[in-house]
C-alpha positions as CSV (number, residue, x, y, z in Angstrom):
1,M,-51.7,34.4,-53.5
2,K,-53.2,37.6,-54.8
3,T,-53.1,36.2,-58.3
4,W,-55.2,33.2,-57.3
5,F,-57.6,35.4,-55.5
6,N,-57.9,37.7,-58.5
7,K,-58.7,34.7,-60.7
8,L,-61.4,33.6,-58.3
9,M,-62.7,37.2,-58.3
10,T,-63.0,37.2,-62.1
11,M,-64.9,33.8,-62.0
12,F,-67.5,35.1,-59.6
13,S,-67.6,38.8,-60.7
14,G,-70.9,38.3,-62.5
15,N,-72.6,37.0,-59.4
16,S,-72.9,39.4,-56.4
17,I,-73.8,36.7,-53.9
18,Y,-70.7,34.6,-54.8
19,K,-68.6,37.7,-54.8
20,K,-69.8,38.6,-51.3
21,E,-69.1,35.0,-50.0
22,Y,-65.7,35.1,-51.8
23,N,-64.7,38.3,-49.9
24,K,-65.7,36.6,-46.6
25,E,-63.6,33.5,-47.4
26,L,-60.7,35.7,-48.5
27,Q,-60.7,37.6,-45.2
28,R,-60.9,34.4,-43.2
29,F,-58.0,32.9,-45.2
30,E,-55.9,35.9,-44.9
31,A,-56.5,36.0,-41.2
32,L,-55.7,32.3,-40.8
33,F,-52.6,32.6,-43.0
34,N,-51.1,35.9,-41.9
35,Y,-52.0,35.9,-38.2
36,A,-51.0,32.3,-37.5
37,S,-48.4,32.0,-34.7
38,I,-46.2,29.7,-36.8
39,G,-44.2,30.4,-39.9
40,I,-45.9,29.1,-43.1
41,L,-44.4,29.2,-46.5
42,V,-45.4,27.5,-49.8
43,T,-43.0,26.4,-52.5
44,N,-43.5,25.1,-56.0
45,Q,-41.8,21.9,-57.3
46,Q,-38.6,23.9,-58.2
47,G,-38.3,25.0,-54.5
48,Q,-39.2,28.6,-55.2
49,I,-41.2,30.4,-52.5
50,V,-44.6,31.5,-53.8
51,L,-46.3,32.4,-50.5
52,I,-45.0,33.3,-47.0
53,N,-46.9,34.6,-44.0
54,D,-46.0,37.5,-41.8
55,F,-45.0,35.4,-38.9
56,A,-42.3,33.6,-41.0
57,L,-41.1,37.0,-42.4
58,R,-40.6,38.2,-38.8
59,Q,-38.8,34.9,-37.9
60,F,-36.3,35.3,-40.8
61,G,-36.0,39.1,-40.8
62,Y,-36.9,39.6,-44.5
63,E,-39.4,41.7,-46.4
64,R,-41.9,39.7,-48.5
65,E,-40.5,40.8,-51.9
66,E,-37.0,39.6,-50.8
67,L,-38.2,36.0,-50.5
68,V,-41.1,35.5,-52.8
69,G,-39.7,34.0,-56.0
70,G,-36.5,33.0,-54.4
71,Y,-35.4,29.4,-53.5
72,V,-36.2,28.0,-50.1
73,E,-32.5,27.0,-49.6
74,Q,-31.9,30.7,-49.0
75,L,-33.3,30.1,-45.5
76,L,-30.9,27.2,-44.7
77,P,-27.4,27.4,-43.3
78,Q,-24.8,27.4,-46.1
79,Q,-23.4,24.0,-45.3
80,F,-26.8,22.3,-45.8
81,R,-28.1,24.1,-49.0
82,N,-26.6,21.8,-51.7
83,R,-27.7,18.7,-49.8
84,H,-31.2,20.0,-49.3
85,V,-31.8,20.2,-53.1
86,G,-31.5,16.5,-53.3
87,H,-33.8,16.0,-50.3
88,R,-36.4,18.4,-51.9
89,N,-36.3,16.5,-55.2
90,H,-36.8,13.2,-53.4
91,Y,-39.8,14.6,-51.5
92,N,-41.4,15.8,-54.7
93,H,-41.2,12.3,-56.1
94,H,-42.6,10.8,-52.9
95,P,-44.8,13.5,-51.3
96,Q,-46.5,12.9,-48.0
97,S,-47.5,14.8,-44.9
98,R,-44.8,14.3,-42.3
99,P,-42.2,16.0,-40.1
100,M,-39.0,17.0,-41.8
101,G,-35.6,15.6,-40.7
102,I,-36.9,13.0,-38.2
103,G,-34.2,12.4,-35.6
104,L,-32.1,15.3,-36.7
105,D,-31.5,18.8,-35.3
106,L,-32.7,21.3,-38.0
107,F,-31.6,24.9,-38.2
108,A,-32.7,27.9,-40.3
109,V,-30.7,31.1,-40.9
110,R,-32.0,34.7,-40.6
111,K,-31.2,37.5,-43.0
112,D,-28.5,38.7,-40.6
113,G,-26.8,35.3,-40.8
114,T,-27.7,34.1,-37.3
115,E,-29.0,30.5,-37.0
116,F,-31.8,29.2,-34.9
117,P,-33.2,25.7,-34.3
118,V,-36.5,24.9,-36.0
119,E,-39.1,22.2,-36.3
120,I,-40.6,21.8,-39.7
121,S,-43.7,19.8,-40.9
122,L,-44.4,19.3,-44.6
123,S,-47.6,18.7,-46.6
124,Q,-48.3,18.7,-50.3
125,Y,-51.2,19.6,-52.5
126,E,-52.0,19.6,-56.2
127,H,-53.4,22.6,-58.1
128,E,-54.1,23.4,-61.7
129,E,-50.9,25.3,-61.8
130,G,-48.9,22.4,-60.4
131,S,-47.8,20.7,-57.2
132,F,-47.0,22.8,-54.2
133,V,-45.4,22.1,-50.8
134,I,-46.5,23.8,-47.6
135,A,-43.9,24.0,-44.8
136,Y,-44.9,24.9,-41.3
137,I,-41.8,26.3,-39.5
138,N,-41.7,26.6,-35.7
139,N,-38.8,28.4,-34.0
140,I,-37.9,26.1,-31.1
141,T,-35.1,28.1,-29.6
142,E,-36.8,28.5,-26.2
143,R,-37.7,24.8,-26.2
144,K,-34.0,23.9,-27.0
145,K,-32.9,26.2,-24.2
146,A,-35.3,24.4,-21.8
147,E,-34.2,21.0,-23.0
148,E,-30.5,22.0,-22.6
149,K,-31.2,23.3,-19.2
150,I,-33.0,20.1,-18.3
151,E,-30.2,18.1,-19.7
152,R,-27.7,20.2,-17.8
153,L,-29.6,19.7,-14.6
154,N,-29.9,16.0,-15.3
155,N,-26.2,15.8,-15.8
156,E,-25.5,17.7,-12.7
157,L,-28.0,15.5,-10.8
158,E,-26.3,12.4,-12.2
159,N,-22.9,13.8,-11.3
160,K,-24.1,14.5,-7.8
161,I,-25.7,11.1,-7.5
162,S,-22.4,9.5,-8.8
163,E,-20.4,11.7,-6.4
164,R,-22.6,10.8,-3.4
165,T,-22.6,7.2,-4.4
166,Q,-18.8,7.2,-4.5
167,Q,-18.7,9.0,-1.2
168,L,-21.1,6.4,0.2
169,T,-19.0,3.6,-1.3
170,N,-15.8,5.1,0.2
171,A,-17.6,5.5,3.6
172,L,-18.7,1.9,3.4
173,E,-15.1,0.8,2.5
174,Q,-13.7,2.8,5.3
175,L,-16.3,1.4,7.7
176,E,-15.4,-2.2,6.5
177,H,-11.7,-1.4,6.9
178,S,-12.3,0.0,10.4
179,K,-14.4,-3.1,11.2
180,Q,-11.5,-5.3,10.0
181,E,-9.1,-3.3,12.1
182,V,-11.4,-3.6,15.1
183,M,-11.8,-7.3,14.6
184,T,-8.0,-7.7,14.1
185,A,-7.4,-5.7,17.3
186,L,-10.0,-7.8,19.2
187,D,-8.3,-11.0,17.9
188,K,-4.9,-9.7,19.0
189,E,-6.4,-8.7,22.3
190,K,-7.9,-12.1,22.7
191,E,-4.7,-13.7,21.7
192,L,-2.7,-11.6,24.2
193,S,-5.2,-12.4,26.9
194,E,-4.9,-16.1,26.2
195,L,-1.1,-15.8,26.1
196,K,-1.2,-13.9,29.4
197,S,-3.3,-16.6,31.0
198,R,-1.0,-19.3,29.6
199,F,2.1,-17.4,30.7
200,V,0.8,-16.9,34.2
201,S,-0.2,-20.6,34.5
202,M,3.1,-21.8,33.0
203,A,5.3,-19.3,35.0
204,S,3.6,-20.1,38.3
205,H,4.3,-23.8,37.6
206,E,7.8,-23.4,36.3
207,F,8.9,-20.9,38.9
208,R,7.3,-22.6,41.9
209,T,9.3,-25.9,41.7
210,P,12.8,-24.4,41.5
211,L,12.0,-21.7,44.0
212,S,10.8,-24.3,46.4
213,T,13.9,-26.3,45.8
214,I,16.1,-23.3,46.4
215,L,14.3,-22.3,49.6
216,S,14.4,-25.8,51.1
217,S,18.0,-26.4,50.0
218,A,19.1,-23.1,51.4
219,F,17.4,-23.9,54.7
220,L,19.1,-27.4,54.9
221,V,22.5,-25.9,54.0
222,N,22.2,-23.6,57.0
223,Q,21.5,-26.7,59.2
224,Y,24.7,-28.5,58.1
225,T,27.4,-26.6,60.0
226,T,30.1,-29.3,60.7
227,E,32.8,-30.4,58.4
228,A,31.3,-33.9,58.3
229,D,28.2,-32.4,56.6
230,Q,30.2,-31.1,53.7
231,A,28.9,-33.7,51.3
232,K,25.3,-32.9,52.2
233,R,26.0,-29.2,51.9
234,S,27.5,-29.7,48.4
235,K,24.5,-31.8,47.3
236,H,22.0,-29.0,48.3
237,I,24.3,-26.3,46.8
238,Q,24.2,-28.2,43.5
239,R,20.4,-28.4,43.7
240,I,20.3,-24.6,44.2
241,I,22.7,-24.1,41.2
242,S,20.5,-26.3,39.0
243,S,17.3,-24.5,40.0
244,V,18.8,-21.1,39.4
245,T,20.1,-22.4,36.0
246,L,16.5,-23.6,35.2
247,L,15.0,-20.2,36.2
248,T,17.6,-18.5,34.1
249,E,16.7,-20.6,31.1
250,V,13.0,-19.8,31.6
251,L,13.7,-16.1,31.8
252,N,16.0,-16.3,28.7
253,D,13.1,-17.9,26.8
254,F,10.8,-15.1,27.7
255,L,13.4,-12.5,26.8
256,S,14.1,-14.2,23.4
257,V,10.4,-14.2,22.5
258,G,10.1,-10.6,23.4
259,K,13.2,-9.6,21.3
260,I,11.9,-11.6,18.3
261,E,8.4,-10.0,18.5
262,E,9.9,-6.5,18.8
263,G,12.3,-7.2,15.9
264,G,15.3,-6.9,18.2
265,V,17.1,-10.0,16.9
266,Q,19.6,-9.2,14.2
267,V,21.2,-11.8,11.9
268,R,25.0,-11.5,11.9
269,S,26.3,-14.0,9.4
270,S,29.9,-15.0,9.1
271,T,31.9,-17.8,7.6
272,F,33.0,-20.5,10.1
273,D,33.7,-24.2,10.4
274,I,30.4,-25.9,11.2
275,E,32.0,-29.2,12.4
276,Q,34.0,-27.4,15.1
277,H,31.0,-25.2,16.0
278,I,28.7,-28.2,16.5
279,N,31.3,-30.3,18.4
280,S,31.9,-27.3,20.8
281,T,28.2,-26.9,21.4
282,I,27.7,-30.6,22.1
283,Q,30.6,-30.5,24.5
284,E,28.8,-27.8,26.5
285,L,25.8,-30.2,27.0
286,Q,27.8,-33.1,28.4
287,D,27.0,-32.0,32.0
288,I,23.2,-32.5,31.5
289,V,23.1,-35.7,29.5
290,R,21.3,-38.5,31.3
291,E,22.9,-41.8,32.4
292,G,24.2,-43.7,29.4
293,Q,23.1,-41.2,26.8
294,Q,25.4,-40.6,23.9
295,I,25.4,-37.7,21.4
296,V,26.8,-38.9,18.0
297,Y,27.7,-36.3,15.4
298,E,28.6,-36.5,11.7
299,H,29.0,-34.0,8.9
300,Q,28.8,-34.3,5.1
301,G,30.2,-31.9,2.6
302,P,32.4,-28.8,3.0
303,A,32.8,-27.7,6.6
304,S,32.9,-24.0,5.8
305,V,29.5,-22.4,6.0
306,H,28.1,-18.9,6.0
307,L,25.4,-18.5,8.7
308,D,24.9,-16.7,12.0
309,P,26.9,-18.9,14.4
310,S,25.1,-17.6,17.5
311,L,21.6,-18.3,16.3
312,L,22.7,-21.7,15.0
313,K,24.0,-22.5,18.5
314,H,20.7,-21.5,20.1
315,I,18.8,-23.7,17.7
316,L,21.1,-26.7,18.4
317,L,21.1,-26.2,22.2
318,N,17.3,-26.2,22.2
319,L,16.9,-29.2,20.0
320,L,19.6,-31.2,21.8
321,G,18.2,-30.1,25.2
322,N,14.8,-31.5,24.2
323,A,16.3,-34.7,22.9
324,I,18.1,-35.2,26.2
325,K,15.1,-34.3,28.3
326,F,12.6,-36.5,26.4
327,S,14.8,-39.5,25.8
328,G,15.4,-42.3,28.2
329,T,18.7,-43.4,29.7
330,H,21.2,-45.4,27.6
331,T,19.9,-44.0,24.3
332,V,21.7,-42.5,21.4
333,I,21.0,-39.0,20.1
334,K,22.2,-38.3,16.5
335,V,23.2,-35.0,15.1
336,H,23.8,-34.7,11.4
337,T,24.8,-31.7,9.3
338,E,25.2,-31.4,5.5
339,H,26.5,-28.7,3.3
340,T,24.7,-29.2,0.0
341,G,26.4,-26.3,-1.8
342,N,23.1,-24.3,-1.9
343,G,22.3,-24.6,1.7
344,V,22.9,-26.3,5.1
345,I,20.8,-29.0,6.7
346,L,20.8,-29.8,10.4
347,K,19.1,-32.9,11.8
348,V,18.7,-33.9,15.4
349,R,17.2,-37.4,16.0
350,D,16.3,-39.0,19.3
351,A,14.7,-42.3,20.4
352,G,12.5,-40.6,23.0
353,I,8.8,-40.5,23.7
354,G,7.8,-39.0,20.3
355,I,5.1,-36.5,19.4
356,S,1.5,-37.3,18.3
357,Q,0.3,-36.3,14.8
358,E,-2.3,-34.0,16.4
359,D,0.4,-32.2,18.6
360,Q,2.7,-31.8,15.6
361,Q,0.3,-29.4,14.0
362,H,0.8,-26.9,16.9
363,L,4.4,-27.8,17.8
364,F,5.9,-24.4,16.9
365,E,3.2,-22.2,18.6
366,R,4.0,-20.2,21.7
367,F,3.5,-21.9,25.0
368,F,2.4,-25.2,23.3
369,R,3.4,-28.4,25.0
370,G,2.5,-31.9,23.9
371,A,-0.1,-34.0,25.8
372,N,2.6,-36.5,26.8
373,V,5.1,-34.1,28.4
374,S,2.9,-32.5,31.1
375,N,5.1,-34.0,33.8
376,I,8.4,-32.7,32.3
377,Q,9.6,-29.2,32.9
378,G,9.4,-26.7,30.0
379,T,8.0,-23.4,28.9
380,G,6.6,-24.4,25.6
381,L,8.6,-21.6,24.0
382,G,11.7,-23.4,22.8
383,L,10.5,-24.7,19.5
384,H,8.7,-21.5,18.8
385,I,12.0,-19.6,19.2
386,V,13.8,-22.2,17.1
387,S,11.3,-21.8,14.2
388,R,11.6,-18.0,14.4
389,Y,15.4,-18.1,14.4
390,A,15.3,-20.4,11.4
391,E,13.1,-18.0,9.6
392,L,15.4,-15.1,10.4
393,M,18.2,-17.1,8.7
394,N,16.2,-17.7,5.6
395,G,15.4,-21.3,6.7
396,N,12.6,-23.5,7.9
397,I,12.1,-26.4,10.3
398,R,10.0,-29.6,10.1
399,C,9.3,-32.5,12.5
400,E,9.1,-36.2,11.8
401,S,7.9,-38.2,14.8
402,V,6.1,-41.4,16.0
403,L,4.9,-41.8,19.5
404,N,7.2,-43.9,21.7
405,E,9.7,-44.3,18.8
406,G,11.5,-41.0,18.7
407,T,11.6,-37.7,16.9
408,T,13.7,-36.1,14.2
409,F,13.9,-32.3,13.6
410,V,15.2,-31.1,10.3
411,V,16.3,-27.5,9.9
412,T,17.2,-26.3,6.4
413,F,19.0,-23.1,5.8
414,Q,19.6,-21.3,2.5
415,Q,23.1,-19.9,2.3
416,L,23.0,-16.2,3.1
């Protein structure tokens, strides 16, 4: 810079007015250049530093004579120096005023080797001595720290928002789960309330008739004291026995449902002769068949099966009991079993009053009774128990029925 100023001094040395103005301009320029609060350096086309201000020297930690004449790459981190030569040459061929390294993080290196982030703007000017590039260098360390702090705070805020959002989501899920539990509990409570009402209604009806019969028959038996009244006494004693048997069956149904719901029914499978087992069960029911009713049984396939004989007996007793109860006199009830190899099929068919299509949809629900059986005694639990016993033995039950033509129940068991 002094060389240029000296040349200008020589040009105007013969004119005192120009010399005076020159000195003023020189002072202004030196003040602008050296007291600027940003680093400024000037390089020639070869990348050599020809001018550098005091602020830049303080930034980089050099003395002026250590940099002037040297290459600008000296102020770059080692890994970028070779690449920068190509960038510099490209800029010299296409010079324009613009920021340097747009979209990139730029770094400079001090004399002691420490790096710091910078922001650089470039401009170019022509002189009789050649083309020169002016670089304005701003140390943005504090700005970077502020940006990093802001970014860190933003990340922390996003993490907190994400965490709070997750907590809120979990709380909503727990609330929804609790809501579902409450709704399920309310549904169960409602169901229990309905079952209780139906139980009270059914029990009061089913218990009242046999208890009234027992009470009246016991009173009449007490009236027949002579030997000639023995036939009358026997008749009423039989009525008492029948009523007690009925009450026992009702209570057994209640107990069976309770054991099933509590998981107290255990399947105990064994190998037995199904023909003998079915015939023995049918024989036990001969005392309750109606006038002229016949139970016809046939079996197909091997007689040896592997099932729970006790549960199978309960199922058959219930299905046959219903067939007898809902069929007229002088009718035939057919029982058929078949061992298919993979399973066992039990069919009980009657020619009774039948079941409507609408009632068949609810047939295996607790306490359900068809619309056409309201005048026939029953708890509405039998078929529910049968279906649950079938499930326990890895089986299922279905119904085929037409009103006033009869009903067929088909129970299918997979071999256990």
